[in-house]
N, CA, C and O atoms as CSV, one atom per row, in Angstrom:
chain,resi,resn,atom,element,x,y,z
A,1,MET,N,N,16.847,-25.230,-9.466
A,1,MET,CA,C,16.135,-25.619,-10.657
A,1,MET,C,C,15.823,-24.382,-11.495
A,1,MET,O,O,15.185,-23.447,-11.011
A,2,ALA,N,N,16.262,-24.375,-12.720
A,2,ALA,CA,C,16.020,-23.247,-13.615
A,2,ALA,C,C,14.685,-23.427,-14.335
A,2,ALA,O,O,14.354,-24.519,-14.798
A,3,LEU,N,N,13.945,-22.362,-14.418
A,3,LEU,CA,C,12.675,-22.402,-15.129
A,3,LEU,C,C,12.925,-22.290,-16.631
A,3,LEU,O,O,13.840,-21.584,-17.055
A,4,PRO,N,N,12.124,-22.978,-17.435
A,4,PRO,CA,C,12.228,-22.795,-18.881
A,4,PRO,C,C,11.903,-21.349,-19.260
A,4,PRO,O,O,11.109,-20.692,-18.586
A,5,GLN,N,N,12.507,-20.862,-20.324
A,5,GLN,CA,C,12.348,-19.461,-20.722
A,5,GLN,C,C,10.889,-19.092,-20.997
A,5,GLN,O,O,10.452,-18.001,-20.631
A,6,ARG,N,N,10.142,-19.974,-21.627
A,6,ARG,CA,C,8.737,-19.666,-21.926
A,6,ARG,C,C,7.915,-19.507,-20.645
A,6,ARG,O,O,7.070,-18.616,-20.552
A,7,LEU,N,N,8.164,-20.374,-19.658
A,7,LEU,CA,C,7.449,-20.277,-18.389
A,7,LEU,C,C,7.858,-19.015,-17.638
A,7,LEU,O,O,7.017,-18.333,-17.052
A,8,ARG,N,N,9.137,-18.712,-17.657
A,8,ARG,CA,C,9.646,-17.492,-17.015
A,8,ARG,C,C,8.992,-16.255,-17.639
A,8,ARG,O,O,8.602,-15.332,-16.922
A,9,SER,N,N,8.873,-16.233,-18.969
A,9,SER,CA,C,8.243,-15.106,-19.665
A,9,SER,C,C,6.759,-15.006,-19.323
A,9,SER,O,O,6.242,-13.907,-19.122
A,10,PHE,N,N,6.082,-16.131,-19.256
A,10,PHE,CA,C,4.657,-16.138,-18.920
A,10,PHE,C,C,4.431,-15.603,-17.510
A,10,PHE,O,O,3.574,-14.745,-17.300
A,11,ILE,N,N,5.194,-16.105,-16.546
A,11,ILE,CA,C,5.057,-15.657,-15.157
A,11,ILE,C,C,5.381,-14.170,-15.047
A,11,ILE,O,O,4.675,-13.426,-14.367
A,12,GLY,N,N,6.438,-13.744,-15.708
A,12,GLY,CA,C,6.822,-12.331,-15.683
A,12,GLY,C,C,5.756,-11.436,-16.279
A,12,GLY,O,O,5.498,-10.351,-15.759
A,13,THR,N,N,5.134,-11.875,-17.361
A,13,THR,CA,C,4.063,-11.089,-17.984
A,13,THR,C,C,2.886,-10.938,-17.039
A,13,THR,O,O,2.335,-9.846,-16.900
A,14,ILE,N,N,2.500,-12.021,-16.391
A,14,ILE,CA,C,1.399,-11.961,-15.421
A,14,ILE,C,C,1.763,-11.030,-14.269
A,14,ILE,O,O,0.931,-10.239,-13.826
A,15,LEU,N,N,2.996,-11.116,-13.782
A,15,LEU,CA,C,3.440,-10.256,-12.677
A,15,LEU,C,C,3.409,-8.780,-13.071
A,15,LEU,O,O,3.009,-7.937,-12.267
A,16,ILE,N,N,3.822,-8.459,-14.283
A,16,ILE,CA,C,3.805,-7.058,-14.724
A,16,ILE,C,C,2.374,-6.540,-14.837
A,16,ILE,O,O,2.095,-5.401,-14.464
A,17,ILE,N,N,1.477,-7.365,-15.346
A,17,ILE,CA,C,0.070,-6.953,-15.443
A,17,ILE,C,C,-0.503,-6.688,-14.056
A,17,ILE,O,O,-1.170,-5.677,-13.837
A,18,VAL,N,N,-0.241,-7.598,-13.124
A,18,VAL,CA,C,-0.719,-7.418,-11.745
A,18,VAL,C,C,-0.078,-6.176,-11.122
A,18,VAL,O,O,-0.756,-5.403,-10.445
A,19,LEU,N,N,1.218,-5.982,-11.346
A,19,LEU,CA,C,1.910,-4.804,-10.814
A,19,LEU,C,C,1.262,-3.519,-11.304
A,19,LEU,O,O,1.003,-2.619,-10.505
A,20,VAL,N,N,0.996,-3.418,-12.592
A,20,VAL,CA,C,0.426,-2.193,-13.155
A,20,VAL,C,C,-0.971,-1.935,-12.598
A,20,VAL,O,O,-1.304,-0.798,-12.262
A,21,ILE,N,N,-1.780,-2.974,-12.499
A,21,ILE,CA,C,-3.147,-2.799,-11.987
A,21,ILE,C,C,-3.132,-2.374,-10.523
A,21,ILE,O,O,-3.794,-1.405,-10.151
A,22,VAL,N,N,-2.384,-3.091,-9.693
A,22,VAL,CA,C,-2.318,-2.771,-8.257
A,22,VAL,C,C,-1.685,-1.399,-8.037
A,22,VAL,O,O,-2.154,-0.625,-7.202
A,23,TYR,N,N,-0.625,-1.099,-8.779
A,23,TYR,CA,C,0.052,0.184,-8.632
A,23,TYR,C,C,-0.864,1.344,-9.025
A,23,TYR,O,O,-0.893,2.368,-8.343
A,24,ALA,N,N,-1.607,1.189,-10.116
A,24,ALA,CA,C,-2.507,2.256,-10.544
A,24,ALA,C,C,-3.606,2.499,-9.515
A,24,ALA,O,O,-3.925,3.644,-9.193
A,25,ILE,N,N,-4.180,1.415,-9.001
A,25,ILE,CA,C,-5.227,1.564,-7.975
A,25,ILE,C,C,-4.661,2.232,-6.731
A,25,ILE,O,O,-5.290,3.122,-6.160
A,26,LEU,N,N,-3.481,1.808,-6.312
A,26,LEU,CA,C,-2.850,2.399,-5.132
A,26,LEU,C,C,-2.522,3.879,-5.347
A,26,LEU,O,O,-2.777,4.703,-4.469
A,27,ALA,N,N,-1.963,4.215,-6.497
A,27,ALA,CA,C,-1.591,5.610,-6.774
A,27,ALA,C,C,-2.813,6.522,-6.796
A,27,ALA,O,O,-2.769,7.630,-6.262
A,28,VAL,N,N,-3.900,6.065,-7.409
A,28,VAL,CA,C,-5.114,6.880,-7.467
A,28,VAL,C,C,-5.759,6.986,-6.095
A,28,VAL,O,O,-6.293,8.038,-5.744
A,29,THR,N,N,-5.718,5.910,-5.315
A,29,THR,CA,C,-6.287,5.944,-3.960
A,29,THR,C,C,-5.533,6.934,-3.082
A,29,THR,O,O,-6.145,7.727,-2.366
A,30,VAL,N,N,-4.217,6.889,-3.138
A,30,VAL,CA,C,-3.403,7.831,-2.353
A,30,VAL,C,C,-3.670,9.264,-2.813
A,30,VAL,O,O,-3.807,10.166,-1.986
A,31,ALA,N,N,-3.744,9.472,-4.112
A,31,ALA,CA,C,-4.013,10.815,-4.632
A,31,ALA,C,C,-5.383,11.314,-4.176
A,31,ALA,O,O,-5.522,12.475,-3.789
A,32,SER,N,N,-6.372,10.464,-4.219
A,32,SER,CA,C,-7.713,10.873,-3.792
A,32,SER,C,C,-7.758,11.202,-2.310
A,32,SER,O,O,-8.438,12.142,-1.898
A,33,ALA,N,N,-7.042,10.435,-1.514
A,33,ALA,CA,C,-7.078,10.633,-0.067
A,33,ALA,C,C,-6.243,11.845,0.376
A,33,ALA,O,O,-6.639,12.569,1.289
A,34,LEU,N,N,-5.104,12.063,-0.260
A,34,LEU,CA,C,-4.194,13.093,0.233
A,34,LEU,C,C,-4.186,14.387,-0.576
A,34,LEU,O,O,-3.835,15.442,-0.049
A,35,LEU,N,N,-4.566,14.318,-1.835
A,35,LEU,CA,C,-4.419,15.488,-2.696
A,35,LEU,C,C,-5.741,16.102,-3.127
A,35,LEU,O,O,-5.775,16.886,-4.075
A,36,ALA,N,N,-6.818,15.764,-2.454
A,36,ALA,CA,C,-8.140,16.231,-2.878
A,36,ALA,C,C,-8.232,17.749,-2.933
A,36,ALA,O,O,-8.869,18.294,-3.835
A,37,GLN,N,N,-7.622,18.427,-2.005
A,37,GLN,CA,C,-7.716,19.889,-1.942
A,37,GLN,C,C,-6.469,20.590,-2.458
A,37,GLN,O,O,-6.330,21.802,-2.294
A,38,SER,N,N,-5.565,19.850,-3.073
A,38,SER,CA,C,-4.302,20.428,-3.541
A,38,SER,C,C,-4.478,21.131,-4.880
A,38,SER,O,O,-5.466,20.944,-5.590
A,39,ALA,N,N,-3.484,21.940,-5.191
A,39,ALA,CA,C,-3.489,22.674,-6.449
A,39,ALA,C,C,-3.223,21.722,-7.621
A,39,ALA,O,O,-2.750,20.601,-7.434
A,40,ALA,N,N,-3.534,22.189,-8.810
A,40,ALA,CA,C,-3.370,21.358,-10.006
A,40,ALA,C,C,-1.909,20.985,-10.242
A,40,ALA,O,O,-1.625,19.882,-10.711
A,41,TRP,N,N,-0.982,21.884,-9.926
A,41,TRP,CA,C,0.436,21.576,-10.158
A,41,TRP,C,C,0.923,20.471,-9.229
A,41,TRP,O,O,1.833,19.726,-9.591
A,42,VAL,N,N,0.336,20.348,-8.035
A,42,VAL,CA,C,0.692,19.265,-7.113
A,42,VAL,C,C,0.223,17.930,-7.695
A,42,VAL,O,O,0.943,16.933,-7.634
A,43,HIS,N,N,-0.972,17.916,-8.251
A,43,HIS,CA,C,-1.487,16.709,-8.912
A,43,HIS,C,C,-0.584,16.328,-10.079
A,43,HIS,O,O,-0.255,15.155,-10.258
A,44,LEU,N,N,-0.189,17.310,-10.862
A,44,LEU,CA,C,0.677,17.059,-12.011
A,44,LEU,C,C,2.000,16.442,-11.577
A,44,LEU,O,O,2.439,15.444,-12.148
A,45,LEU,N,N,2.633,17.029,-10.577
A,45,LEU,CA,C,3.909,16.494,-10.084
A,45,LEU,C,C,3.739,15.089,-9.505
A,45,LEU,O,O,4.570,14.210,-9.733
A,46,TYR,N,N,2.667,14.892,-8.764
A,46,TYR,CA,C,2.423,13.578,-8.162
A,46,TYR,C,C,2.271,12.513,-9.237
A,46,TYR,O,O,2.899,11.457,-9.160
A,47,PHE,N,N,1.442,12.785,-10.237
A,47,PHE,CA,C,1.202,11.774,-11.267
A,47,PHE,C,C,2.384,11.611,-12.207
A,47,PHE,O,O,2.572,10.529,-12.763
A,48,LEU,N,N,3.187,12.653,-12.404
A,48,LEU,CA,C,4.432,12.481,-13.156
A,48,LEU,C,C,5.380,11.546,-12.405
A,48,LEU,O,O,5.964,10.636,-12.992
A,49,PHE,N,N,5.522,11.783,-11.109
A,49,PHE,CA,C,6.408,10.963,-10.283
A,49,PHE,C,C,5.920,9.524,-10.202
A,49,PHE,O,O,6.692,8.592,-10.427
A,50,THR,N,N,4.653,9.338,-9.884
A,50,THR,CA,C,4.142,7.974,-9.746
A,50,THR,C,C,4.030,7.273,-11.099
A,50,THR,O,O,4.096,6.046,-11.175
A,51,GLY,N,N,3.862,8.053,-12.162
A,51,GLY,CA,C,3.812,7.469,-13.493
A,51,GLY,C,C,5.141,6.900,-13.937
A,51,GLY,O,O,5.184,5.987,-14.762
A,52,ILE,N,N,6.216,7.426,-13.403
A,52,ILE,CA,C,7.559,6.936,-13.730
A,52,ILE,C,C,8.025,5.885,-12.731
A,52,ILE,O,O,8.798,4.994,-13.084
A,53,LEU,N,N,7.570,5.980,-11.506
A,53,LEU,CA,C,8.064,5.119,-10.428
A,53,LEU,C,C,7.764,3.636,-10.634
A,53,LEU,O,O,8.539,2.794,-10.182
A,54,TRP,N,N,6.667,3.294,-11.299
A,54,TRP,CA,C,6.312,1.887,-11.494
A,54,TRP,C,C,7.317,1.155,-12.367
A,54,TRP,O,O,7.367,-0.075,-12.369
A,55,VAL,N,N,8.114,1.910,-13.106
A,55,VAL,CA,C,9.085,1.301,-14.019
A,55,VAL,C,C,10.174,0.542,-13.242
A,55,VAL,O,O,10.693,-0.460,-13.734
A,56,LEU,N,N,10.518,1.002,-12.053
A,56,LEU,CA,C,11.588,0.355,-11.282
A,56,LEU,C,C,11.273,-1.105,-10.945
A,56,LEU,O,O,12.094,-1.974,-11.238
A,57,PRO,N,N,10.114,-1.413,-10.340
A,57,PRO,CA,C,9.837,-2.836,-10.102
A,57,PRO,C,C,9.620,-3.606,-11.401
A,57,PRO,O,O,9.939,-4.793,-11.475
A,58,ALA,N,N,9.083,-2.947,-12.425
A,58,ALA,CA,C,8.889,-3.628,-13.709
A,58,ALA,C,C,10.235,-4.009,-14.318
A,58,ALA,O,O,10.359,-5.071,-14.928
A,59,MET,N,N,11.238,-3.157,-14.160
A,59,MET,CA,C,12.574,-3.473,-14.673
A,59,MET,C,C,13.145,-4.707,-13.988
A,59,MET,O,O,13.789,-5.532,-14.637
A,60,LEU,N,N,12.919,-4.842,-12.696
A,60,LEU,CA,C,13.397,-6.022,-11.981
A,60,LEU,C,C,12.718,-7.292,-12.489
A,60,LEU,O,O,13.359,-8.333,-12.633
A,61,ILE,N,N,11.420,-7.195,-12.759
A,61,ILE,CA,C,10.700,-8.357,-13.286
A,61,ILE,C,C,11.218,-8.710,-14.674
A,61,ILE,O,O,11.422,-9.885,-14.978
A,62,ILE,N,N,11.432,-7.708,-15.516
A,62,ILE,CA,C,11.932,-7.956,-16.869
A,62,ILE,C,C,13.336,-8.550,-16.826
A,62,ILE,O,O,13.666,-9.436,-17.615
A,63,LYS,N,N,14.154,-8.064,-15.909
A,63,LYS,CA,C,15.497,-8.622,-15.755
A,63,LYS,C,C,15.420,-10.094,-15.347
A,63,LYS,O,O,16.186,-10.916,-15.849
A,64,TRP,N,N,14.507,-10.429,-14.444
A,64,TRP,CA,C,14.316,-11.819,-14.048
A,64,TRP,C,C,13.801,-12.656,-15.212
A,64,TRP,O,O,14.212,-13.802,-15.391
A,65,MET,N,N,12.890,-12.072,-16.010
A,65,MET,CA,C,12.340,-12.785,-17.157
A,65,MET,C,C,13.426,-13.152,-18.173
A,65,MET,O,O,13.343,-14.194,-18.822
A,66,ALA,N,N,14.428,-12.307,-18.308
A,66,ALA,CA,C,15.493,-12.549,-19.282
A,66,ALA,C,C,16.329,-13.755,-18.890
A,66,ALA,O,O,16.977,-14.365,-19.741
A,67,GLY,N,N,16.321,-14.097,-17.631
A,67,GLY,CA,C,17.073,-15.272,-17.171
A,67,GLY,C,C,18.519,-14.939,-16.897
A,67,GLY,O,O,18.948,-13.797,-17.058
A,68,PRO,N,N,19.275,-15.955,-16.479
A,68,PRO,CA,C,20.688,-15.724,-16.187
A,68,PRO,C,C,21.463,-15.408,-17.471
A,68,PRO,O,O,21.110,-15.854,-18.563
A,69,LYS,N,N,22.518,-14.631,-17.299
A,69,LYS,CA,C,23.362,-14.290,-18.448
A,69,LYS,C,C,24.120,-15.525,-18.906
A,69,LYS,O,O,24.479,-16.371,-18.087
A,70,PRO,N,N,24.367,-15.635,-20.209
A,70,PRO,CA,C,25.134,-16.781,-20.710
A,70,PRO,C,C,26.512,-16.844,-20.054
A,70,PRO,O,O,27.154,-15.818,-19.830
A,71,GLY,N,N,26.943,-18.037,-19.757
A,71,GLY,CA,C,28.244,-18.211,-19.123
A,71,GLY,C,C,28.178,-18.337,-17.609
A,71,GLY,O,O,29.200,-18.558,-16.959
A,72,ARG,N,N,27.005,-18.200,-17.052
A,72,ARG,CA,C,26.876,-18.309,-15.594
A,72,ARG,C,C,26.243,-19.614,-15.220
A,72,ARG,O,O,26.051,-19.890,-14.036
């Protein structure tokens, strides 16, 4: 059963919002627990990496939101 495009977009939007909130809380919690005594450059590298990493699951959600390609 294929979901209507509007419903797919709504569900995907909610999933992305939840992903960003949970990911941000998790990233800050890990940073607080493991990097408390680290140098500033370690914090910078960590937050650069984790700031980009959330895009991968978001891309999968967006791809799902777009639906199947025409002709399939």
